[in-house]
Structure formats: C-alpha cells, structure tokens
C-alpha positions in Angstrom: -2.1 -11.2 22.8 0.4 -8.9 20.9 3.7 -7.9 22.4 6.6 -5.8 21.2 10.1 -6.5 22.2 13.0 -4.6 21.2 16.7 -5.5 22.1 19.3 -3.1 21.7 23.3 -2.5 22.0 26.5 -1.7 19.9 27.5 -3.9 16.6 29.6 -6.7 17.6 27.7 -7.3 20.9 25.6 -10.6 19.3 22.1 -9.0 18.4 21.8 -11.0 15.5 22.4 -14.2 17.2 20.0 -13.1 20.2 17.5 -12.3 17.9 17.6 -15.4 15.7 17.4 -17.6 18.8 14.6 -15.8 20.4 12.7 -15.3 16.8 13.2 -19.3 16.4 11.9 -20.0 19.8 8.7 -18.0 19.7 7.8 -19.5 16.3 8.7 -23.0 17.7 6.1 -22.3 20.6 3.2 -21.4 17.8 3.5 -17.6 18.0 3.0 -15.4 14.9 6.4 -13.5 14.5 7.5 -10.4 12.8 11.2 -9.5 13.1 13.1 -6.5 11.7 16.5 -4.9 12.3 17.8 -1.5 12.4 21.6 -1.5 12.0 24.5 1.0 11.4 27.2 0.7 8.7 29.9 -0.5 11.1 31.4 -3.7 12.3 31.8 -2.4 16.1 30.2 0.5 18.0 27.4 2.4 17.0 23.8 1.6 18.0 21.8 -1.0 16.6 18.5 -2.9 17.7 16.3 -5.5 16.6 12.4 -5.3 17.1 10.7 -8.8 17.5 6.6 -8.5 17.4 4.7 -11.6 18.4 1.2 -12.7 19.2 -1.6 -15.0 18.6 -2.8 -13.3 15.6 -1.0 -12.6 12.0 1.2 -9.9 12.0 2.2 -8.1 9.1 4.1 -5.1 10.2 6.6 -3.9 13.1 5.1 -2.1 16.1 5.9 1.5 17.5 5.2 0.7 21.2 7.7 -1.2 23.3 6.8 -3.7 25.9 9.8 -5.2 26.6 13.2 -3.6 26.1 16.1 -5.8 26.4 19.3 -3.3 27.0 22.7 -4.5 26.3 24.0 -1.2 27.1 22.7 2.3 28.7 22.5 4.0 25.4 19.5 1.6 24.5 17.7 2.6 27.4 18.4 6.6 26.6 17.3 6.0 23.1 14.0 3.9 23.5 12.8 4.7 27.0 10.3 7.3 25.5 8.6 4.1 23.8 7.6 2.2 26.6 4.3 1.1 26.9 2.7 1.9 30.3 3.2 -1.6 31.6 6.5 -1.7 29.6 9.6 -3.3 31.2 13.1 -2.9 31.0 15.7 -5.8 31.3 19.2 -4.3 32.1 22.1 -5.4 34.2 22.3 -2.8 36.6 19.9 -0.3 38.5 19.2 2.7 36.7 17.6 6.0 38.2 14.3 7.2 36.9 13.5 4.0 35.2 10.3 2.2 36.3 9.5 -1.3 36.0 13.3 -2.2 35.5 14.2 -5.8 35.8 17.9 -6.0 37.0 19.5 -9.2 35.5 23.4 -9.2 36.1 24.0 -11.0 32.9 27.7 -10.3 32.9 28.1 -11.5 36.2 26.5 -14.4 35.6 28.1 -15.2 32.3 31.6 -14.5 33.7 31.4 -17.6 35.8 30.6 -20.0 32.9 31.5 -18.2 29.7 31.8 -14.5 29.3 31.0 -14.5 25.6 27.4 -16.1 26.5 25.9 -12.5 28.4 22.9 -12.7 25.5 22.0 -16.2 26.1 21.7 -15.1 29.9 19.3 -12.2 28.9 16.9 -14.8 26.5 16.3 -17.1 29.6 15.4 -14.2 31.8 13.1 -12.8 29.2 11.2 -16.4 28.4 10.7 -16.5 32.2 9.4 -12.8 32.2 7.1 -14.0 29.7 5.8 -16.8 31.3 7.2 -19.3 29.0 9.0 -22.4 29.2 12.9 -23.1 28.0 12.4 -26.4 26.3 11.9 -24.8 22.8 14.9 -22.6 23.1 17.1 -25.5 24.3 16.4 -27.0 21.1 17.3 -24.2 19.2 20.3 -23.9 20.9 21.4 -27.2 20.0 20.6 -26.6 16.5 22.5 -23.3 16.2 25.8 -24.1 18.0 28.1 -26.8 16.5 30.5 -27.3 19.3 29.5 -29.6 22.1 31.2 -27.1 24.8 29.6 -24.0 23.4 26.3 -25.8 23.7 26.8 -27.1 27.0 27.6 -23.6 28.1 24.7 -21.8 26.4 22.1 -24.2 27.9 23.6 -23.6 31.5 23.4 -19.8 30.8 19.9 -19.8 29.6 19.1 -21.8 32.7 20.6 -19.3 35.2 19.3 -16.3 33.2 15.8 -18.1 33.4 16.2 -18.8 37.3 17.5 -15.2 38.2 14.2 -13.7 36.6 12.1 -15.9 38.9 11.5 -13.1 41.4 10.4 -10.6 38.3 7.9 -13.2 37.3 5.7 -10.5 35.0 3.4 -12.2 32.4 1.2 -15.2 32.4 1.6 -16.6 28.9 1.6 -20.2 28.0 3.1 -21.9 24.9 0.7 -22.7 21.9 0.3 -25.9 20.0 1.4 -25.1 16.6 -1.5 -26.2 14.4 -0.6 -25.0 11.2 2.5 -26.0 9.0 4.2 -22.9 9.0 7.9 -21.6 8.5 9.6 -18.5 9.8 11.7 -16.8 6.8 13.2 -13.4 6.0 12.8 -12.0 2.5 16.6 -12.6 1.6 16.1 -16.4 2.1 12.6 -16.2 0.3 14.2 -14.7 -2.5 17.2 -17.1 -2.8 14.9 -20.0 -2.3 12.6 -18.7 -5.0 15.5 -18.9 -7.2 16.6 -22.7 -6.2 13.1 -23.6 -6.8 13.1 -21.8 -10.2 16.2 -24.0 -11.0 18.7 -21.3 -11.2 22.4 -22.8 -11.8 24.4 -19.5 -11.8 24.5 -16.8 -9.4 26.9 -13.9 -9.6 27.3 -10.8 -7.5 29.6 -8.1 -6.1 28.7 -7.7 -2.1 26.6 -4.7 -1.7 24.2 -4.5 1.2 21.2 -4.9 1.5 21.5 -7.8 -1.3 24.5 -9.6 -0.2 22.5 -12.0 1.7 21.0 -13.7 -1.1 24.6 -14.4 -2.1 25.6 -15.7 1.0 22.7 -18.1 1.4 23.1 -19.4 -2.3 26.7 -19.9 -1.5 25.6 -22.0 1.6 23.5 -24.2 -0.7 26.1 -24.5 -3.7 26.5 -28.5 -3.3 22.8 -29.3 -1.9 21.3 -27.3 -4.9 23.7 -27.9 -7.8 24.5 -24.4 -8.4 27.6 -22.0 -9.1 27.9 -19.1 -6.9 30.7 -16.6 -8.4 31.8 -13.3 -6.2 32.4 -11.1 -9.2 35.1 -8.5 -9.3 32.3 -5.5 -9.8 28.6 -5.3 -11.0 29.5 -4.8 -14.4 31.3 -8.2 -14.5 28.4 -9.9 -12.4 25.9 -8.8 -15.0 27.9 -9.8 -18.0 28.8 -13.2 -16.6 25.4 -13.8 -15.9 24.5 -13.0 -19.4 27.1 -15.2 -20.6 25.5 -18.3 -18.4 22.2 -17.4 -19.7 23.3 -17.5 -23.4 25.0 -20.8 -22.5 21.3 -22.2 -21.8 21.1 -21.9 -18.1 19.1 -20.0 -15.5 21.2 -17.2 -14.4 20.6 -14.8 -11.8 22.5 -11.6 -10.3 21.8 -9.2 -7.5 22.5 -5.7 -6.1 21.7 -2.4 -4.9 20.9 0.9 -6.6 24.8 1.9 -7.0 25.4 -1.5 -8.3 22.4 -1.3 -10.6 23.7 2.0 -12.1 27.0 0.0 -13.1 24.6 -3.0 -14.6 22.8 -0.4 -16.8 24.9 -1.1 -20.0 24.4 -4.8 -19.3 20.6 -4.3 -19.3 20.6 -2.7 -22.5 22.8 -5.9 -23.9 20.1 -8.2 -22.6 17.5 -6.0 -24.3 18.9 -6.3 -27.5 20.5 -9.7 -27.2 17.1 -11.2 -25.8 18.8 -12.7 -23.4 16.6 -13.9 -20.3 18.1 -12.7 -16.9 16.7 -12.1 -13.6 18.2 -9.1 -11.5 17.5 -8.7 -7.7 18.0 -5.1 -7.1 17.3 -4.8 -3.1 17.1 -0.8 -2.5 18.8 1.4 -0.1 18.6 5.1 0.4 20.8 7.0 -2.5 22.2 8.7 -3.9 25.7 7.3 -4.2 26.7 5.6 -0.7 23.5 6.9 0.9 22.6 4.8 3.9 24.0 1.5 3.1 21.9 -0.5 5.5 18.6 1.5 5.6 15.3 1.2 3.7 13.9 3.2 0.7 11.8 2.9 -2.4 13.8 5.5 -4.4 15.0 3.4 -7.4 11.6 2.7 -8.9 11.8 5.3 -11.8 15.5 4.6 -12.3 14.9 0.8 -12.7 11.9 1.3 -15.0 14.0 3.6 -17.3 17.5 1.9 -17.1 19.8 1.6 -19.9 19.7 3.3 -23.1 17.4 2.9 -25.7 14.0 1.0 -26.0 13.5 -2.5 -24.9 10.9 -4.4 -23.1 11.6 -5.6 -19.5 9.6 -6.2 -16.3 9.7 -4.9 -12.9 8.3 -6.9 -9.8 8.3 -5.4 -6.3 7.4 -8.2 -3.8 4.9 -7.3 -1.2 6.2 -9.6 1.5 8.3 -12.7 2.5 5.8 -15.2 1.1 5.3 -13.0 -2.4 9.1 -12.8 -2.5 9.5 -16.5 -2.9 6.7 -17.0 -5.5 7.5 -13.7 -7.6 11.3 -15.0 -7.8 10.0 -18.0 -9.2 7.7 -16.4 -11.6 10.5 -14.3 -12.6 12.4 -16.9 -14.1 9.6 -18.2 -16.2 8.6 -15.0 -17.3 12.2 -14.1 -18.3 12.5 -17.3 -20.4 9.1 -16.9 -22.0 9.6 -13.4 -23.2 13.3 -13.5 -23.4 13.8 -10.1 -21.3 15.5 -9.1 -18.3 13.0 -9.1 -15.2 13.9 -7.0 -12.1 12.9 -8.1 -8.6 12.8 -4.7 -6.8 12.9 -5.2 -3.1 14.3 -3.2 -0.3 16.1 -3.5 3.1 13.1 -3.9 5.1 12.0 -6.7 2.7 15.1 -8.3 2.8 16.1 -8.4 6.3 12.8 -8.8 8.2 11.2 -12.1 8.9 8.0 -13.2 9.4 5.9 -16.7 10.0 4.1 -17.8 7.2 2.6 -21.2 5.7 4.7 -23.6 4.0 5.6 -23.0 0.4 3.0 -24.9 -1.9 5.4 -26.1 -4.4 2.6 -28.3 -6.2 1.6 -25.1 -7.7 4.7 -24.2 -9.2 5.9 -25.4 -12.6 9.3 -24.7 -14.4 9.0 -23.7 -18.0 12.0 -22.9 -20.1 10.7 -22.1 -23.8 13.8 -23.6 -25.3 13.8 -25.6 -28.4 13.8 -29.2 -27.7 17.1 -29.6 -29.6 15.9 -32.2 -31.7 15.5 -29.6 -34.7 17.9 -30.0 -37.8 17.8 -26.5 -39.4 20.8 -24.8 -41.1 18.5 -21.9 -41.4 18.0 -21.4 -37.5 17.1 -17.6 -37.1 17.7 -16.4 -33.4 15.7 -13.3 -34.1 13.1 -15.0 -36.6 10.1 -12.4 -37.4 7.0 -13.4 -35.4 3.6 -12.3 -34.8 4.0 -12.1 -30.9 7.6 -11.0 -31.2 9.0 -14.1 -29.4 11.8 -15.7 -31.4 12.8 -19.6 -31.4 15.6 -19.7 -28.6 18.3 -22.3 -28.4 21.5 -22.2 -26.6 25.1 -23.1 -28.7 25.2 -26.4 -29.6 21.7 -27.5 -29.1 20.6 -27.6 -32.8 22.5 -30.1 -35.3 23.5 -27.4 -38.3 22.4 -24.5 -36.8 24.2 -21.3 -35.6 23.4 -19.4 -32.5 24.3 -16.1 -32.9 23.8 -12.8 -31.0 25.3 -9.2 -31.4 25.1 -6.1 -29.2 24.8 -4.3 -32.8 21.7 -4.0 -34.4 20.9 -7.2 -36.3 19.1 -9.2 -38.7 17.0 -12.3 -38.1 20.0 -14.4 -38.4 22.0 -12.2 -35.6 24.3 -10.4 -38.3 25.0 -6.8 -38.0 22.8 -4.4 -40.0 22.6 -0.8 -40.7 19.2 -1.1 -42.4 17.1 1.7 -41.8 13.7 -0.5 -42.6 15.4 -3.6 -40.5 16.1 -1.4 -37.7 12.7 -0.5 -37.3 11.6 -3.9 -37.9 13.7 -5.2 -35.3 12.4 -2.7 -32.7 8.8 -3.2 -33.4 9.5 -7.1 -33.1 11.1 -6.6 -29.6 8.4 -4.4 -28.4 5.5 -6.7 -29.4 6.6 -8.8 -26.5 5.3 -6.1 -23.9 1.8 -6.4 -25.5 1.8 -10.2 -25.2 3.2 -9.8 -21.6 0.6 -7.3 -20.7 -2.4 -9.2 -22.3 -1.3 -12.9 -20.7 1.0 -12.3 -17.6 0.6 -9.2 -16.1 -1.0 -9.3 -12.5 -3.3 -6.5 -11.3 -2.9 -4.9 -8.1 -4.3 -7.0 -4.9 -7.5 -5.5 -3.5 -8.4 -5.5 0.1 -11.5 -4.2 1.3 -15.3 -3.7 0.7 -16.7 -2.6 -2.6 -18.4 0.6 -1.1 -15.6 2.9 0.5 -14.4 6.4 0.9 -11.0 6.0 0.8 -8.6 4.1 -1.6 -5.1 3.4 0.0 -2.5 2.6 -2.6 0.9 1.0 -2.4 3.6 -1.0 -3.9 6.0 -3.8 -2.8 7.0 -3.8 0.9 4.6 -1.2 2.2 1.9 -3.7 2.0 2.3 -5.5 5.5 2.2 -1.9 7.2 -0.8 -0.7 5.0 -2.8 -3.7 5.9 -2.7 -3.0 9.6 -3.0 0.8 8.9 -6.5 -0.3 7.2 -7.4 -2.7 9.7 -7.3 0.2 12.5 -9.1 2.6 10.1 -11.9 0.1 9.4 -12.1 -0.6 13.4 -12.8 3.3 13.8 -15.5 3.6 11.0 -13.2 5.0 8.5 -14.2 3.2 5.4 -11.0 2.3 3.4 -9.8 -0.3 0.9 -6.3 -1.2 -0.4 -4.9 -1.3 -3.8 -1.3 -3.1 -3.3 0.8 -3.4 -6.4 3.2 -6.0 -7.0 3.7 -5.8 -10.9 5.0 -2.1 -11.3 6.3 -2.3 -14.9 4.6 -2.7 -17.4 2.0 -0.9 -15.2 -1.1 -3.0 -14.6 -4.2 -0.2 -14.9 -7.6 -1.8 -15.1 -8.2 -1.9 -11.1 -6.9 1.5 -10.8 -8.9 3.1 -13.7 -11.9 1.4 -12.2 -11.6 3.0 -8.7 -10.6 6.4 -10.2 -13.9 6.4 -12.2 -15.7 6.5 -8.8 -16.1 8.9 -6.3 -13.4 7.9 -3.8 -10.5 9.7 -2.4 -7.2 8.1 -3.2 -4.1 8.1 -0.8 -0.6 6.7 -2.0 1.8 5.7 0.7 5.7 5.3 -0.6 9.3 5.4 0.9 10.7 8.0 -1.0 10.6 12.0 -1.3 9.0 12.4 -4.8 6.0 10.0 -4.8 7.8 8.2 -7.5 5.2 5.4 -8.0 2.6 8.4 -8.0 4.5 10.1 -10.6 4.4 6.8 -12.7 0.7 6.2 -12.6 0.2 9.7 -13.7 2.5 9.3 -16.5 0.9 6.1 -17.6 -2.7 6.8 -17.1 -3.5 10.5 -16.3 -4.9 9.7 -12.8 -3.7 12.2 -10.5 -3.2 10.9 -6.9 -5.4 13.0 -4.2 -2.9 12.7 -1.0 0.6 11.4 -0.6 2.2 10.0 2.6 5.9 9.8 2.0 9.0 8.7 4.2 12.4 9.0 3.2 14.5 8.7 6.4 15.7 5.5 5.9 13.4 3.6 8.3 10.3 1.6 7.2 6.7 2.4 8.0 4.8 0.8 10.9 1.0 0.0 10.4 0.4 2.6 13.4 2.4 5.3 11.9 0.6 5.2 8.5 -2.6 4.8 10.7 -1.9 8.1 12.2 -0.8 10.1 9.3 -3.9 9.1 7.2 -6.0 10.4 10.0 -4.5 13.5 10.0 -5.0 14.1 6.3 -8.5 12.3 6.2 
C-alpha cells in the first residue's frame, strides 16, 4: 500500500499543525511516512500545501499523483485536481460541479458549534475514517500537541465529529499496523540540530534566514535541556565572527544561514581558514540570486561554497543525502572541524530541511566525540599555535589552557607563534602547512559516494545531496522495467572523492547526472577535478524538488 495525500490552503489556515498531527498519527500507527512542504513567502494568503506519502514499504521521496486531496479552500481543488489518481478522492466542505468522488464534510459548520478555530481537526477525523483507520493514535497525538485542557477537549470532540461525519463515505479498507521496528519521524532541520547537540555544540548563533531558521529555533527550544547558548546575531557577519570567537575560546560552535547570508560570511570563512579555527556552518540552500525564492529549494550554491572567500585554504563541504544522513554528517562535521582545524560546511537545501520521514532510531553507540585539543597539562612557554608539522596540523589549545603558554591568533599571515610576518619564505611555508591538511583529510577521512545497484550496468545515475531519495525511487522504477542502472550518490562533495567515479568512467557506461540547478554545477566540478565529462544532464531549477517518478520519466526520455 502506498498513498499520497495533499492538504492545501492559504497561509494562516493551520496547515502545519494539521500536517504534523497527521504525520505523527500515521507514524504511530506503524506506517512509513514521507512528508514535504510547499509554502509561499508570506504570513497570510497565497497557496500553500503539504504532501504526505505513506505506506507499508520504505518511502524516500514525495509522490506526484494525489490519492486524497484535502482542500481547505476552493483554490486548492482548482490547482491540484488534474493530479488526482483514477480513484482519488477530494475532501471539501461544499459541493463542487465537475468534481467526481467528492466527499463533502461541512467542517466549518461542525467546528462552529464547538470551536471555530478547529476546522482542520474535523478534516483529520474525516480522513482517518475514509482510510478505514481508528482515531486512538490521533487522540494521543492531540493530547501531546496541545497544552490547555479546554483546547484538548475541543479538538478531541472535533476529531470524533469529523470521524462520524465521514461514516457514509467510508472508502478505503486499511488497518493499523504494529510498529515492530524502533523508528522515529524527523525532518532535516531537527536532524541537523540533534546532530549538533549530540556532538557537544555549546554555542549556536545565526541571523534568521529561511530555510535555515528552523535549526536555530530547534536549538533555542533545547537550550536548558542541552546546556547550550543560542544567540540571534544582528547580522550574518556578526554570527560567524561570534561563532569563531566561541570556537577560539575552546567550545564547539556552529552557525547557520542560506546563500545570501553565506555571502556575508565569506570574509569570516577566510578568517577561520588563516587562523585555523574549527567551525561548522549549516548552509541551507534556497534559489537565488539575491532574495530569490525564500521558501523554495535548489542546489545552486555548490560552486560558491566550494570557492568561498579570498585566498586558498582547506575547507570541507558535506551535503547530506537525507534526514538520517543529516544527523550523522553533522556529528561528523564537528569531529572533522576539530581534527583538521578547518571550517566544515553542511550544505543542505529547503527540501532536506523541511521534509520529514520515518527512519530507524539513531545509533549513539557508534558515535564518539573527539576534540583534538591539548590536554591542558602541558607547561610550555614555547607553545607554538602554528607549529610546522609533517601533516600540517598544529597543536591546538584555548586561551588559558597551558600554564605559561600564550595562545595567539592573527588574521594577517603569521609565524609559528602567531606573530605577523611579511617574510616571503615564511608565507610560502605557512600556505604549504595549511594545505597539507587537505592531503591528510583526503587520505584518512574522505568518504567515497554510496553506490546502489548491480556490478554490470548500462547507465550510471549520479547525484549529490538531497536528490538521493528521489533517485533511489527512480532507479527502482527503471530496474522494474529492465533498464539496468546503478546509482552513485555523493555526500562528501569537497574535497571531491574520485576513486569510484573514475572506476565507472573507465567502463562502457553512460553517465546521467541529476541536479537541482541550471548549470549542472556538480558536473562542472567533476569535470574540472577529474576531466570526466558527464554524458547527459537532468536539471531542475523551478524551486520545487524532484520526485522519483519525475526523474524516472525524464531518464526514459533521454535513454
């Protein structure tokens, strides 16, 4: 069983609450859930919608067809009716000409007798009945979600009334499942934030910029529980500099933004590079340039992030594939930032951040925090913060940690102790020292892309970051039709892992890259770093995510 529900209406109609309750309810019933949002950059009005895909098998991407259309206004029907499946149903409060299989639920009238603000809860009850599901799990979610007893009581009554009203339309015949696996339901924003908390972040600062703001909001809500400080900075310039100050002081620090804010952080990235100060930055992409589409998705910042700031210095860019990967990669980013004393960028996007899915519980046993700081027991008046070493990694201490030692950093070029220098010879030595760290990173800690598929294939699909889930589904659909494909999905994108790609490039395989940008930025990066030319490119840059079905259709067109 695999069904696609779409809930649409205006901003301010409670779509987010409705989606959360339904997501959580279906998850509690044991279904696999994938939920994604499409919303406009406004507080009231416009057209927003949420897609909830659920079923009994693993789901990795949103679907295109609509089996259940819940319309909070008529505009939703007009916009989405053409996506209805053959047996799809529409749930709305009034009769509509020309709409077959319409289930009329007078939600406003029902809610008006109890609580006029509870229209959405009526619809939730109706949908559960139409699916042939019970309401016990939803009742529990409502009790957990709302705080005031009166509101809880009203919503439970509204849920029951909506459930009873849909009795005459009882349509599906599904039953609740037993949830045998220990699973969680989580979105990308929470996954990144939890990865940071687990890694021991103690200071997070940012200036609000969608779609990264959710990370700050989540961490702010966990300040006391997790023992961290969250600071809303006056600008992105202030945010990265405060984070650098905290890191210099010895605590794990992080900042977050989107493309426009990352542009303001460019000079701060250079400061992190030359002072060799560890820092983790979440750059959650949205379409640009300038303000672009503030609440939509794209992969248009890759080359900018890889080449950020003036001069040359080592940095790392990781683009998580999905919500599970976002948690583990964020944790990993802190260890790598400390080990190599470099900035590490978590390059996500709005699709990753705002989508939620079911996944297995986090395995904390496999995680270990490594700070790579001096012990603090050293007594060394000759402590050299930028000591020349074989691998380029100098001993790191925070101010006051070493008795008799001075911890000094400078944004100018400097000698081993951190004092400014104009020496040509020393300048070359320091640049070489910093760049050696890239070689060690590539040799010891760079992850090759994940490969899915058989060893003998005709077509190799290539993606990076959040295209992973849709590509997995597209590959499955192609395989079912006898199209022999493999999938190579990158999470580490800089430095660029090349071994697996070069292996496939040496074989008689046609390579197809899938990206959410207009200029095939990852294909260009692959070409510039390896000389490999990708045969075909499937690109999307309208601000909306790929679905697996969409990629499947486009690949069929080109092959």
